[in-house]
C-alpha positions as CSV (number, residue, x, y, z in Angstrom):
1,M,59.5,-39.0,86.6
2,P,55.9,-37.6,87.0
3,V,54.0,-36.4,83.9
4,R,52.8,-32.8,84.2
5,G,50.9,-30.0,82.5
6,K,52.0,-29.9,78.8
7,Q,52.8,-33.6,78.8
8,I,49.3,-34.5,80.1
9,A,47.7,-32.3,77.4
10,Q,49.9,-34.0,74.7
11,A,48.9,-37.4,76.0
12,V,45.2,-36.6,76.0
13,S,45.5,-35.0,72.5
14,A,47.0,-38.2,71.2
15,L,44.1,-40.3,72.7
16,L,41.1,-38.2,71.7
17,P,40.1,-37.7,68.1
18,A,40.4,-34.1,66.9
19,S,36.6,-33.9,66.5
20,E,36.2,-34.4,70.3
21,L,38.4,-31.4,71.0
22,V,36.2,-28.7,69.6
23,S,35.8,-25.9,72.0
24,P,34.0,-22.6,71.5
25,A,36.2,-21.0,74.3
26,A,40.0,-21.2,74.4
27,G,40.0,-24.5,72.6
28,T,42.6,-26.2,74.8
29,V,42.6,-29.8,75.9
30,G,42.6,-28.7,79.5
31,D,39.4,-26.6,79.0
32,F,37.8,-29.6,77.3
33,L,38.6,-32.0,80.1
34,K,37.5,-29.8,83.0
35,N,34.6,-27.9,81.6
36,N,32.4,-30.4,79.8
37,V,29.9,-33.0,80.8
38,Q,28.4,-36.1,79.3
39,R,24.8,-35.6,78.2
40,T,22.5,-38.5,77.7
41,V,19.0,-37.6,76.7
42,R,15.9,-39.8,75.8
43,Y,13.8,-38.4,72.9
44,P,10.5,-40.0,71.9
45,A,10.6,-40.9,68.2
46,I,7.9,-39.9,65.7
47,V,6.9,-42.0,62.7
48,A,9.7,-41.9,60.1
49,T,9.4,-44.2,57.1
50,L,11.3,-42.2,54.4
51,D,14.9,-41.1,54.4
52,A,15.7,-37.6,55.5
53,A,12.7,-37.6,57.9
54,K,12.5,-35.9,61.2
55,A,13.2,-38.5,63.9
56,T,11.7,-36.6,66.9
57,N,10.1,-33.3,67.8
58,S,12.7,-32.7,70.5
59,T,15.8,-30.7,69.7
60,L,19.4,-30.5,71.0
61,A,19.5,-28.7,74.3
62,H,23.2,-28.0,74.3
63,K,26.0,-27.5,71.7
64,P,27.8,-30.8,71.3
65,L,31.6,-31.0,71.7
66,S,31.6,-34.6,70.4
67,L,29.6,-36.2,67.7
68,P,26.4,-37.5,69.3
69,V,25.8,-41.3,69.4
70,I,22.2,-42.4,68.9
71,N,20.9,-45.6,70.3
72,V,17.4,-46.8,69.5
73,N,15.4,-48.4,72.3
74,G,18.5,-49.1,74.3
75,G,19.3,-52.0,72.0
76,D,22.1,-52.8,69.5
77,S,20.8,-50.4,66.9
78,S,22.9,-47.3,67.1
79,G,25.0,-44.9,65.1
80,V,27.2,-41.9,65.3
81,V,25.6,-38.8,63.9
82,G,27.1,-37.8,60.6
83,D,29.6,-34.9,60.6
84,G,28.1,-32.7,57.9
85,V,26.8,-35.7,55.9
86,K,23.3,-36.9,55.3
87,T,24.3,-40.5,54.3
88,G,24.5,-42.1,57.8
89,A,21.6,-43.4,59.9
90,F,21.2,-40.0,61.7
91,Y,22.1,-36.4,61.2
92,F,21.3,-33.0,62.8
93,S,20.0,-30.1,60.7
94,A,18.9,-26.5,61.2
95,D,17.1,-26.1,57.9
96,S,14.3,-28.8,57.9
97,G,16.7,-31.6,57.0
98,A,18.0,-30.0,53.7
99,T,21.6,-30.0,54.9
100,A,23.5,-31.8,57.7
101,R,25.3,-29.9,60.3
102,T,29.0,-30.4,61.0
103,L,30.1,-30.9,64.6
104,A,31.6,-27.4,64.6
105,N,28.2,-25.9,63.5
106,M,25.8,-28.0,65.6
107,A,23.9,-25.9,68.1
108,A,21.2,-26.0,70.7
109,G,17.9,-26.1,68.8
110,D,19.0,-28.4,65.9
111,S,16.7,-31.1,64.9
112,L,17.5,-34.8,64.5
113,Y,16.8,-36.6,61.2
114,V,16.9,-40.3,60.3
115,N,17.5,-42.4,57.2
116,P,15.5,-45.5,57.8
117,T,17.0,-47.3,54.8
118,V,20.5,-46.9,56.5
119,L,19.2,-47.6,60.0
120,G,17.6,-50.8,58.7
121,Y,14.0,-50.1,59.8
122,P,11.5,-47.2,60.1
123,L,10.9,-45.4,63.4
124,D,7.5,-45.2,65.1
125,T,6.0,-43.7,68.2
126,D,7.0,-46.7,70.3
127,D,10.7,-46.0,69.7
128,V,12.9,-44.1,72.1
129,L,16.1,-42.4,70.8
130,I,18.9,-42.2,73.4
131,V,21.2,-39.4,72.4
132,S,24.7,-39.2,74.1
133,Y,27.3,-36.5,73.6
134,R,29.7,-34.3,75.5
135,A,28.8,-30.6,76.0
136,Y,29.7,-27.7,78.1
137,P,27.6,-27.4,81.3
138,A,24.6,-25.1,81.1
139,A,25.5,-21.6,82.3
């Protein structure tokens, strides 16, 4: 018996974490699956030696639908951006790093911050931050 419509949506809902189903539009699984794209952006790092330091002068270009994953220099060092917490290796903020944005509140223009003590090393201008997340296509 073929699986259709509502059954497909239920199956996808069971597989994807709720945090990846955030949608500013109708909020349906179908909208999420057909209307979003994977974004992978390379940001040049700036010197960041202290926790809660700005990691790059670049900002988010699109509102994320999934928590961004940050990879440093294409190597093994990476981390998922914190969802409203400043205790992970990376977080996005709209107020100069004072508070971390939740996924629901992340927006284009938010800045990326780093905690080098959590990451395990400081960032410098030779580093490249590869930021991957799902977002709605640009209008």
